[in-house]
mmCIF file of the C-alpha atoms, coordinates in Angstrom:
data_MODEL
# 
_entry.id   MODEL 
# 
loop_
_atom_site.group_PDB 
_atom_site.id 
_atom_site.type_symbol 
_atom_site.label_atom_id 
_atom_site.label_alt_id 
_atom_site.label_comp_id 
_atom_site.label_asym_id 
_atom_site.label_entity_id 
_atom_site.label_seq_id 
_atom_site.pdbx_PDB_ins_code 
_atom_site.Cartn_x 
_atom_site.Cartn_y 
_atom_site.Cartn_z 
_atom_site.occupancy 
_atom_site.B_iso_or_equiv 
_atom_site.pdbx_formal_charge 
_atom_site.auth_seq_id 
_atom_site.auth_comp_id 
_atom_site.auth_asym_id 
_atom_site.auth_atom_id 
_atom_site.pdbx_PDB_model_num 
ATOM 1   C CA . UNK A 1 1   ? -0.024 -0.024 0.083   1.00 0.00 ? 1   UNK A CA 1 
ATOM 2   C CA . UNK A 1 2   ? 2.737  2.330  0.750   1.00 0.00 ? 2   UNK A CA 1 
ATOM 3   C CA . UNK A 1 3   ? 4.404  1.547  -2.491  1.00 0.00 ? 3   UNK A CA 1 
ATOM 4   C CA . UNK A 1 4   ? 1.212  2.398  -4.207  1.00 0.00 ? 4   UNK A CA 1 
ATOM 5   C CA . UNK A 1 5   ? 0.831  5.600  -2.372  1.00 0.00 ? 5   UNK A CA 1 
ATOM 6   C CA . UNK A 1 6   ? 4.528  6.557  -3.268  1.00 0.00 ? 6   UNK A CA 1 
ATOM 7   C CA . UNK A 1 7   ? 3.816  5.800  -6.864  1.00 0.00 ? 7   UNK A CA 1 
ATOM 8   C CA . UNK A 1 8   ? 0.744  7.861  -6.996  1.00 0.00 ? 8   UNK A CA 1 
ATOM 9   C CA . UNK A 1 9   ? 2.416  10.832 -5.198  1.00 0.00 ? 9   UNK A CA 1 
ATOM 10  C CA . UNK A 1 10  ? 5.564  10.651 -7.528  1.00 0.00 ? 10  UNK A CA 1 
ATOM 11  C CA . UNK A 1 11  ? 3.280  10.566 -10.618 1.00 0.00 ? 11  UNK A CA 1 
ATOM 12  C CA . UNK A 1 12  ? 1.291  13.469 -9.174  1.00 0.00 ? 12  UNK A CA 1 
ATOM 13  C CA . UNK A 1 13  ? 4.516  15.538 -8.920  1.00 0.00 ? 13  UNK A CA 1 
ATOM 14  C CA . UNK A 1 14  ? 5.536  14.706 -12.418 1.00 0.00 ? 14  UNK A CA 1 
ATOM 15  C CA . UNK A 1 15  ? 2.341  15.752 -13.764 1.00 0.00 ? 15  UNK A CA 1 
ATOM 16  C CA . UNK A 1 16  ? 2.528  18.880 -11.871 1.00 0.00 ? 16  UNK A CA 1 
ATOM 17  C CA . UNK A 1 17  ? 6.063  19.908 -12.931 1.00 0.00 ? 17  UNK A CA 1 
ATOM 18  C CA . UNK A 1 18  ? 5.245  19.186 -16.537 1.00 0.00 ? 18  UNK A CA 1 
ATOM 19  C CA . UNK A 1 19  ? 2.230  21.296 -16.470 1.00 0.00 ? 19  UNK A CA 1 
ATOM 20  C CA . UNK A 1 20  ? 4.407  24.242 -14.762 1.00 0.00 ? 20  UNK A CA 1 
ATOM 21  C CA . UNK A 1 21  ? 6.988  23.831 -17.565 1.00 0.00 ? 21  UNK A CA 1 
ATOM 22  C CA . UNK A 1 22  ? 4.501  23.719 -20.224 1.00 0.00 ? 22  UNK A CA 1 
ATOM 23  C CA . UNK A 1 23  ? 2.760  27.053 -18.982 1.00 0.00 ? 23  UNK A CA 1 
ATOM 24  C CA . UNK A 1 24  ? 6.280  28.836 -18.899 1.00 0.00 ? 24  UNK A CA 1 
ATOM 25  C CA . UNK A 1 25  ? 7.121  27.539 -22.292 1.00 0.00 ? 25  UNK A CA 1 
ATOM 26  C CA . UNK A 1 26  ? 3.571  28.857 -23.541 1.00 0.00 ? 26  UNK A CA 1 
ATOM 27  C CA . UNK A 1 27  ? 4.150  32.206 -21.803 1.00 0.00 ? 27  UNK A CA 1 
ATOM 28  C CA . UNK A 1 28  ? 7.687  32.701 -23.339 1.00 0.00 ? 28  UNK A CA 1 
ATOM 29  C CA . UNK A 1 29  ? 6.654  31.864 -26.639 1.00 0.00 ? 29  UNK A CA 1 
ATOM 30  C CA . UNK A 1 30  ? 3.687  34.192 -26.540 1.00 0.00 ? 30  UNK A CA 1 
ATOM 31  C CA . UNK A 1 31  ? 6.161  37.020 -25.137 1.00 0.00 ? 31  UNK A CA 1 
ATOM 32  C CA . UNK A 1 32  ? 8.519  36.314 -28.191 1.00 0.00 ? 32  UNK A CA 1 
ATOM 33  C CA . UNK A 1 33  ? 5.635  36.733 -30.772 1.00 0.00 ? 33  UNK A CA 1 
ATOM 34  C CA . UNK A 1 34  ? 4.611  40.031 -28.980 1.00 0.00 ? 34  UNK A CA 1 
ATOM 35  C CA . UNK A 1 35  ? 8.241  41.268 -29.047 1.00 0.00 ? 35  UNK A CA 1 
ATOM 36  C CA . UNK A 1 36  ? 8.270  40.246 -32.793 1.00 0.00 ? 36  UNK A CA 1 
ATOM 37  C CA . UNK A 1 37  ? 5.016  42.024 -33.605 1.00 0.00 ? 37  UNK A CA 1 
ATOM 38  C CA . UNK A 1 38  ? 6.195  45.189 -31.777 1.00 0.00 ? 38  UNK A CA 1 
ATOM 39  C CA . UNK A 1 39  ? 9.347  45.057 -33.887 1.00 0.00 ? 39  UNK A CA 1 
ATOM 40  C CA . UNK A 1 40  ? 7.385  44.926 -37.056 1.00 0.00 ? 40  UNK A CA 1 
ATOM 41  C CA . UNK A 1 41  ? 5.035  47.654 -36.078 1.00 0.00 ? 41  UNK A CA 1 
ATOM 42  C CA . UNK A 1 42  ? 8.008  49.916 -35.412 1.00 0.00 ? 42  UNK A CA 1 
ATOM 43  C CA . UNK A 1 43  ? 9.621  48.888 -38.746 1.00 0.00 ? 43  UNK A CA 1 
ATOM 44  C CA . UNK A 1 44  ? 6.601  49.382 -40.752 1.00 0.00 ? 44  UNK A CA 1 
ATOM 45  C CA . UNK A 1 45  ? 5.405  52.632 -38.811 1.00 0.00 ? 45  UNK A CA 1 
ATOM 46  C CA . UNK A 1 46  ? 4.714  55.755 -41.033 1.00 0.00 ? 46  UNK A CA 1 
ATOM 47  C CA . UNK A 1 47  ? 5.410  58.923 -39.172 1.00 0.00 ? 47  UNK A CA 1 
ATOM 48  C CA . UNK A 1 48  ? 3.333  62.229 -39.680 1.00 0.00 ? 48  UNK A CA 1 
ATOM 49  C CA . UNK A 1 49  ? 4.528  65.875 -39.606 1.00 0.00 ? 49  UNK A CA 1 
ATOM 50  C CA . UNK A 1 50  ? 6.139  66.801 -36.507 1.00 0.00 ? 50  UNK A CA 1 
ATOM 51  C CA . UNK A 1 51  ? 6.501  63.273 -34.992 1.00 0.00 ? 51  UNK A CA 1 
ATOM 52  C CA . UNK A 1 52  ? 10.032 62.375 -33.895 1.00 0.00 ? 52  UNK A CA 1 
ATOM 53  C CA . UNK A 1 53  ? 11.366 59.230 -34.885 1.00 0.00 ? 53  UNK A CA 1 
ATOM 54  C CA . UNK A 1 54  ? 14.310 57.550 -33.251 1.00 0.00 ? 54  UNK A CA 1 
ATOM 55  C CA . UNK A 1 55  ? 17.352 55.332 -34.765 1.00 0.00 ? 55  UNK A CA 1 
ATOM 56  C CA . UNK A 1 56  ? 18.014 52.577 -32.115 1.00 0.00 ? 56  UNK A CA 1 
ATOM 57  C CA . UNK A 1 57  ? 20.933 50.383 -32.079 1.00 0.00 ? 57  UNK A CA 1 
ATOM 58  C CA . UNK A 1 58  ? 20.846 46.563 -31.530 1.00 0.00 ? 58  UNK A CA 1 
ATOM 59  C CA . UNK A 1 59  ? 20.887 47.073 -27.724 1.00 0.00 ? 59  UNK A CA 1 
ATOM 60  C CA . UNK A 1 60  ? 17.909 49.247 -27.795 1.00 0.00 ? 60  UNK A CA 1 
ATOM 61  C CA . UNK A 1 61  ? 19.620 52.501 -27.019 1.00 0.00 ? 61  UNK A CA 1 
ATOM 62  C CA . UNK A 1 62  ? 18.564 55.698 -29.002 1.00 0.00 ? 62  UNK A CA 1 
ATOM 63  C CA . UNK A 1 63  ? 21.281 56.870 -31.019 1.00 0.00 ? 63  UNK A CA 1 
ATOM 64  C CA . UNK A 1 64  ? 19.671 59.773 -32.881 1.00 0.00 ? 64  UNK A CA 1 
ATOM 65  C CA . UNK A 1 65  ? 16.328 61.063 -34.134 1.00 0.00 ? 65  UNK A CA 1 
ATOM 66  C CA . UNK A 1 66  ? 14.791 62.737 -37.240 1.00 0.00 ? 66  UNK A CA 1 
ATOM 67  C CA . UNK A 1 67  ? 11.510 64.892 -37.342 1.00 0.00 ? 67  UNK A CA 1 
ATOM 68  C CA . UNK A 1 68  ? 9.936  66.258 -40.527 1.00 0.00 ? 68  UNK A CA 1 
ATOM 69  C CA . UNK A 1 69  ? 8.579  69.736 -39.335 1.00 0.00 ? 69  UNK A CA 1 
ATOM 70  C CA . UNK A 1 70  ? 6.844  70.726 -42.553 1.00 0.00 ? 70  UNK A CA 1 
ATOM 71  C CA . UNK A 1 71  ? 6.737  70.399 -46.458 1.00 0.00 ? 71  UNK A CA 1 
ATOM 72  C CA . UNK A 1 72  ? 5.783  73.683 -48.189 1.00 0.00 ? 72  UNK A CA 1 
ATOM 73  C CA . UNK A 1 73  ? 5.084  74.342 -52.007 1.00 0.00 ? 73  UNK A CA 1 
ATOM 74  C CA . UNK A 1 74  ? 7.704  77.026 -53.181 1.00 0.00 ? 74  UNK A CA 1 
ATOM 75  C CA . UNK A 1 75  ? 7.235  79.537 -55.803 1.00 0.00 ? 75  UNK A CA 1 
ATOM 76  C CA . UNK A 1 76  ? 11.161 80.372 -56.551 1.00 0.00 ? 76  UNK A CA 1 
ATOM 77  C CA . UNK A 1 77  ? 10.252 83.938 -57.377 1.00 0.00 ? 77  UNK A CA 1 
ATOM 78  C CA . UNK A 1 78  ? 9.350  84.684 -53.915 1.00 0.00 ? 78  UNK A CA 1 
ATOM 79  C CA . UNK A 1 79  ? 12.536 83.182 -52.265 1.00 0.00 ? 79  UNK A CA 1 
ATOM 80  C CA . UNK A 1 80  ? 15.463 84.792 -50.581 1.00 0.00 ? 80  UNK A CA 1 
ATOM 81  C CA . UNK A 1 81  ? 18.184 82.623 -50.086 1.00 0.00 ? 81  UNK A CA 1 
ATOM 82  C CA . UNK A 1 82  ? 21.560 82.526 -48.261 1.00 0.00 ? 82  UNK A CA 1 
ATOM 83  C CA . UNK A 1 83  ? 23.588 80.302 -50.559 1.00 0.00 ? 83  UNK A CA 1 
ATOM 84  C CA . UNK A 1 84  ? 22.143 80.531 -54.101 1.00 0.00 ? 84  UNK A CA 1 
ATOM 85  C CA . UNK A 1 85  ? 20.733 83.199 -56.458 1.00 0.00 ? 85  UNK A CA 1 
ATOM 86  C CA . UNK A 1 86  ? 17.004 82.824 -57.595 1.00 0.00 ? 86  UNK A CA 1 
ATOM 87  C CA . UNK A 1 87  ? 18.244 82.762 -61.252 1.00 0.00 ? 87  UNK A CA 1 
ATOM 88  C CA . UNK A 1 88  ? 20.554 79.708 -60.436 1.00 0.00 ? 88  UNK A CA 1 
ATOM 89  C CA . UNK A 1 89  ? 17.841 78.003 -58.565 1.00 0.00 ? 89  UNK A CA 1 
ATOM 90  C CA . UNK A 1 90  ? 15.298 78.455 -61.390 1.00 0.00 ? 90  UNK A CA 1 
ATOM 91  C CA . UNK A 1 91  ? 17.873 77.131 -63.937 1.00 0.00 ? 91  UNK A CA 1 
ATOM 92  C CA . UNK A 1 92  ? 18.689 73.965 -61.682 1.00 0.00 ? 92  UNK A CA 1 
ATOM 93  C CA . UNK A 1 93  ? 15.086 73.011 -61.319 1.00 0.00 ? 93  UNK A CA 1 
ATOM 94  C CA . UNK A 1 94  ? 13.952 73.917 -64.706 1.00 0.00 ? 94  UNK A CA 1 
ATOM 95  C CA . UNK A 1 95  ? 16.649 71.676 -66.017 1.00 0.00 ? 95  UNK A CA 1 
ATOM 96  C CA . UNK A 1 96  ? 16.283 68.709 -63.497 1.00 0.00 ? 96  UNK A CA 1 
ATOM 97  C CA . UNK A 1 97  ? 13.544 66.269 -64.757 1.00 0.00 ? 97  UNK A CA 1 
ATOM 98  C CA . UNK A 1 98  ? 11.113 68.901 -65.869 1.00 0.00 ? 98  UNK A CA 1 
ATOM 99  C CA . UNK A 1 99  ? 9.894  69.455 -62.373 1.00 0.00 ? 99  UNK A CA 1 
ATOM 100 C CA . UNK A 1 100 ? 6.426  70.473 -61.984 1.00 0.00 ? 100 UNK A CA 1 
ATOM 101 C CA . UNK A 1 101 ? 6.585  71.567 -58.321 1.00 0.00 ? 101 UNK A CA 1 
ATOM 102 C CA . UNK A 1 102 ? 9.246  72.547 -55.843 1.00 0.00 ? 102 UNK A CA 1 
ATOM 103 C CA . UNK A 1 103 ? 8.862  71.887 -52.248 1.00 0.00 ? 103 UNK A CA 1 
ATOM 104 C CA . UNK A 1 104 ? 10.833 72.933 -49.252 1.00 0.00 ? 104 UNK A CA 1 
ATOM 105 C CA . UNK A 1 105 ? 11.339 70.141 -46.673 1.00 0.00 ? 105 UNK A CA 1 
ATOM 106 C CA . UNK A 1 106 ? 12.172 71.340 -43.267 1.00 0.00 ? 106 UNK A CA 1 
ATOM 107 C CA . UNK A 1 107 ? 13.506 68.859 -40.850 1.00 0.00 ? 107 UNK A CA 1 
ATOM 108 C CA . UNK A 1 108 ? 15.329 68.494 -37.696 1.00 0.00 ? 108 UNK A CA 1 
ATOM 109 C CA . UNK A 1 109 ? 17.802 65.902 -36.591 1.00 0.00 ? 109 UNK A CA 1 
ATOM 110 C CA . UNK A 1 110 ? 19.364 65.347 -33.134 1.00 0.00 ? 110 UNK A CA 1 
ATOM 111 C CA . UNK A 1 111 ? 22.280 63.435 -32.127 1.00 0.00 ? 111 UNK A CA 1 
ATOM 112 C CA . UNK A 1 112 ? 21.476 61.573 -29.013 1.00 0.00 ? 112 UNK A CA 1 
ATOM 113 C CA . UNK A 1 113 ? 24.623 59.155 -28.812 1.00 0.00 ? 113 UNK A CA 1 
ATOM 114 C CA . UNK A 1 114 ? 26.022 58.645 -32.094 1.00 0.00 ? 114 UNK A CA 1 
ATOM 115 C CA . UNK A 1 115 ? 29.678 59.055 -31.661 1.00 0.00 ? 115 UNK A CA 1 
ATOM 116 C CA . UNK A 1 116 ? 31.013 56.751 -34.232 1.00 0.00 ? 116 UNK A CA 1 
ATOM 117 C CA . UNK A 1 117 ? 31.857 57.476 -37.802 1.00 0.00 ? 117 UNK A CA 1 
ATOM 118 C CA . UNK A 1 118 ? 32.637 61.183 -36.621 1.00 0.00 ? 118 UNK A CA 1 
ATOM 119 C CA . UNK A 1 119 ? 29.271 63.078 -36.107 1.00 0.00 ? 119 UNK A CA 1 
ATOM 120 C CA . UNK A 1 120 ? 25.658 62.884 -37.468 1.00 0.00 ? 120 UNK A CA 1 
ATOM 121 C CA . UNK A 1 121 ? 24.835 64.340 -40.857 1.00 0.00 ? 121 UNK A CA 1 
ATOM 122 C CA . UNK A 1 122 ? 21.661 63.732 -42.868 1.00 0.00 ? 122 UNK A CA 1 
ATOM 123 C CA . UNK A 1 123 ? 21.276 65.743 -46.244 1.00 0.00 ? 123 UNK A CA 1 
ATOM 124 C CA . UNK A 1 124 ? 19.464 65.448 -49.340 1.00 0.00 ? 124 UNK A CA 1 
ATOM 125 C CA . UNK A 1 125 ? 21.371 62.294 -50.597 1.00 0.00 ? 125 UNK A CA 1 
ATOM 126 C CA . UNK A 1 126 ? 19.928 60.390 -47.714 1.00 0.00 ? 126 UNK A CA 1 
ATOM 127 C CA . UNK A 1 127 ? 16.696 61.800 -47.151 1.00 0.00 ? 127 UNK A CA 1 
ATOM 128 C CA . UNK A 1 128 ? 14.568 60.703 -50.303 1.00 0.00 ? 128 UNK A CA 1 
ATOM 129 C CA . UNK A 1 129 ? 11.258 62.593 -51.138 1.00 0.00 ? 129 UNK A CA 1 
ATOM 130 C CA . UNK A 1 130 ? 8.663  61.114 -53.362 1.00 0.00 ? 130 UNK A CA 1 
ATOM 131 C CA . UNK A 1 131 ? 5.579  62.835 -54.913 1.00 0.00 ? 131 UNK A CA 1 
ATOM 132 C CA . UNK A 1 132 ? 1.993  61.426 -54.794 1.00 0.00 ? 132 UNK A CA 1 
ATOM 133 C CA . UNK A 1 133 ? 2.909  59.032 -57.626 1.00 0.00 ? 133 UNK A CA 1 
ATOM 134 C CA . UNK A 1 134 ? 5.891  57.553 -56.045 1.00 0.00 ? 134 UNK A CA 1 
ATOM 135 C CA . UNK A 1 135 ? 8.290  59.223 -58.195 1.00 0.00 ? 135 UNK A CA 1 
ATOM 136 C CA . UNK A 1 136 ? 11.573 60.407 -56.390 1.00 0.00 ? 136 UNK A CA 1 
ATOM 137 C CA . UNK A 1 137 ? 12.187 64.018 -56.347 1.00 0.00 ? 137 UNK A CA 1 
ATOM 138 C CA . UNK A 1 138 ? 15.448 65.581 -57.252 1.00 0.00 ? 138 UNK A CA 1 
ATOM 139 C CA . UNK A 1 139 ? 17.560 65.914 -54.118 1.00 0.00 ? 139 UNK A CA 1 
ATOM 140 C CA . UNK A 1 140 ? 18.648 69.438 -53.208 1.00 0.00 ? 140 UNK A CA 1 
ATOM 141 C CA . UNK A 1 141 ? 21.913 71.225 -53.862 1.00 0.00 ? 141 UNK A CA 1 
ATOM 142 C CA . UNK A 1 142 ? 20.135 74.323 -52.482 1.00 0.00 ? 142 UNK A CA 1 
ATOM 143 C CA . UNK A 1 143 ? 19.440 74.933 -48.931 1.00 0.00 ? 143 UNK A CA 1 
ATOM 144 C CA . UNK A 1 144 ? 17.808 78.334 -48.768 1.00 0.00 ? 144 UNK A CA 1 
ATOM 145 C CA . UNK A 1 145 ? 17.965 78.966 -44.747 1.00 0.00 ? 145 UNK A CA 1 
ATOM 146 C CA . UNK A 1 146 ? 19.415 76.003 -43.096 1.00 0.00 ? 146 UNK A CA 1 
ATOM 147 C CA . UNK A 1 147 ? 22.169 73.759 -44.181 1.00 0.00 ? 147 UNK A CA 1 
ATOM 148 C CA . UNK A 1 148 ? 23.023 70.205 -42.968 1.00 0.00 ? 148 UNK A CA 1 
ATOM 149 C CA . UNK A 1 149 ? 25.792 70.229 -40.736 1.00 0.00 ? 149 UNK A CA 1 
ATOM 150 C CA . UNK A 1 150 ? 27.899 67.552 -38.769 1.00 0.00 ? 150 UNK A CA 1 
ATOM 151 C CA . UNK A 1 151 ? 26.330 67.439 -35.690 1.00 0.00 ? 151 UNK A CA 1 
ATOM 152 C CA . UNK A 1 152 ? 28.096 66.092 -32.320 1.00 0.00 ? 152 UNK A CA 1 
ATOM 153 C CA . UNK A 1 153 ? 26.531 64.202 -29.564 1.00 0.00 ? 153 UNK A CA 1 
ATOM 154 C CA . UNK A 1 154 ? 23.841 66.422 -27.809 1.00 0.00 ? 154 UNK A CA 1 
ATOM 155 C CA . UNK A 1 155 ? 23.436 68.916 -30.544 1.00 0.00 ? 155 UNK A CA 1 
ATOM 156 C CA . UNK A 1 156 ? 20.634 69.201 -33.193 1.00 0.00 ? 156 UNK A CA 1 
ATOM 157 C CA . UNK A 1 157 ? 20.573 70.618 -36.685 1.00 0.00 ? 157 UNK A CA 1 
ATOM 158 C CA . UNK A 1 158 ? 17.694 72.252 -38.460 1.00 0.00 ? 158 UNK A CA 1 
ATOM 159 C CA . UNK A 1 159 ? 17.656 72.183 -42.339 1.00 0.00 ? 159 UNK A CA 1 
ATOM 160 C CA . UNK A 1 160 ? 15.429 73.495 -45.068 1.00 0.00 ? 160 UNK A CA 1 
ATOM 161 C CA . UNK A 1 161 ? 16.185 71.781 -48.471 1.00 0.00 ? 161 UNK A CA 1 
ATOM 162 C CA . UNK A 1 162 ? 14.387 72.457 -51.852 1.00 0.00 ? 162 UNK A CA 1 
ATOM 163 C CA . UNK A 1 163 ? 13.339 69.072 -53.665 1.00 0.00 ? 163 UNK A CA 1 
ATOM 164 C CA . UNK A 1 164 ? 11.934 69.201 -57.288 1.00 0.00 ? 164 UNK A CA 1 
ATOM 165 C CA . UNK A 1 165 ? 9.050  67.065 -57.979 1.00 0.00 ? 165 UNK A CA 1 
ATOM 166 C CA . UNK A 1 166 ? 7.862  65.368 -61.192 1.00 0.00 ? 166 UNK A CA 1 
ATOM 167 C CA . UNK A 1 167 ? 4.219  65.977 -60.535 1.00 0.00 ? 167 UNK A CA 1 
ATOM 168 C CA . UNK A 1 168 ? 2.037  68.561 -58.422 1.00 0.00 ? 168 UNK A CA 1 
ATOM 169 C CA . UNK A 1 169 ? 1.214  66.763 -55.120 1.00 0.00 ? 169 UNK A CA 1 
ATOM 170 C CA . UNK A 1 170 ? -0.808 67.455 -52.125 1.00 0.00 ? 170 UNK A CA 1 
ATOM 171 C CA . UNK A 1 171 ? 1.452  65.035 -49.887 1.00 0.00 ? 171 UNK A CA 1 
ATOM 172 C CA . UNK A 1 172 ? 4.877  63.559 -50.223 1.00 0.00 ? 172 UNK A CA 1 
ATOM 173 C CA . UNK A 1 173 ? 6.501  60.384 -48.845 1.00 0.00 ? 173 UNK A CA 1 
ATOM 174 C CA . UNK A 1 174 ? 9.835  60.872 -46.989 1.00 0.00 ? 174 UNK A CA 1 
ATOM 175 C CA . UNK A 1 175 ? 12.262 58.024 -46.525 1.00 0.00 ? 175 UNK A CA 1 
ATOM 176 C CA . UNK A 1 176 ? 15.541 57.783 -44.523 1.00 0.00 ? 176 UNK A CA 1 
ATOM 177 C CA . UNK A 1 177 ? 17.563 54.634 -44.242 1.00 0.00 ? 177 UNK A CA 1 
ATOM 178 C CA . UNK A 1 178 ? 20.348 54.145 -42.036 1.00 0.00 ? 178 UNK A CA 1 
ATOM 179 C CA . UNK A 1 179 ? 22.760 51.337 -43.087 1.00 0.00 ? 179 UNK A CA 1 
ATOM 180 C CA . UNK A 1 180 ? 24.629 51.457 -39.567 1.00 0.00 ? 180 UNK A CA 1 
ATOM 181 C CA . UNK A 1 181 ? 21.415 50.542 -37.827 1.00 0.00 ? 181 UNK A CA 1 
ATOM 182 C CA . UNK A 1 182 ? 19.610 48.778 -40.810 1.00 0.00 ? 182 UNK A CA 1 
ATOM 183 C CA . UNK A 1 183 ? 16.330 50.742 -40.311 1.00 0.00 ? 183 UNK A CA 1 
ATOM 184 C CA . UNK A 1 184 ? 14.237 52.870 -42.592 1.00 0.00 ? 184 UNK A CA 1 
ATOM 185 C CA . UNK A 1 185 ? 12.197 55.651 -41.215 1.00 0.00 ? 185 UNK A CA 1 
ATOM 186 C CA . UNK A 1 186 ? 9.048  56.740 -43.460 1.00 0.00 ? 186 UNK A CA 1 
ATOM 187 C CA . UNK A 1 187 ? 6.983  59.756 -43.259 1.00 0.00 ? 187 UNK A CA 1 
ATOM 188 C CA . UNK A 1 188 ? 3.903  60.964 -45.111 1.00 0.00 ? 188 UNK A CA 1 
ATOM 189 C CA . UNK A 1 189 ? 3.531  64.779 -44.873 1.00 0.00 ? 189 UNK A CA 1 
ATOM 190 C CA . UNK A 1 190 ? 0.942  66.950 -46.548 1.00 0.00 ? 190 UNK A CA 1 
ATOM 191 C CA . UNK A 1 191 ? 2.302  69.773 -48.755 1.00 0.00 ? 191 UNK A CA 1 
ATOM 192 C CA . UNK A 1 192 ? 1.206  73.301 -47.480 1.00 0.00 ? 192 UNK A CA 1 
# 
């Protein structure tokens, strides 16, 4: 009788431990699925005007941020500029892909902790702007009020760059990809 009771108790403990292990395993797999889902949501998120998006390293540390402040349609004849004459801007944009619309993209990037590769620098060759049809605009060589600058840790830079678009658009899609952190930030911004 004692043997039978001992075997029953042992069997009961084994079933109890197996059930606990199964619950923990299920809980861990649910947590992993949730983390993967959150990662995909961040990866596929489309940011709006004024939203600050962060580049995060593999350890989850914020390295720098990018915010699109505004996108405005520009009439070049009304522009005053610090670094190019209106005539040279007109010539540049008239010759480039028969631009139908010029937009000023105002953006701010902030260096939070990126101290590798010198300093943070985001210009028109890395910030891509597409019109409503998805056609990429001509990247700017003219920055009428704020130039991109190498920005050390703890500082930010505000830039206004002109992009030439192939079609007149009421909104643009802006994309920035960081090869260092293997992440793309995407924005959809109305044209004012």
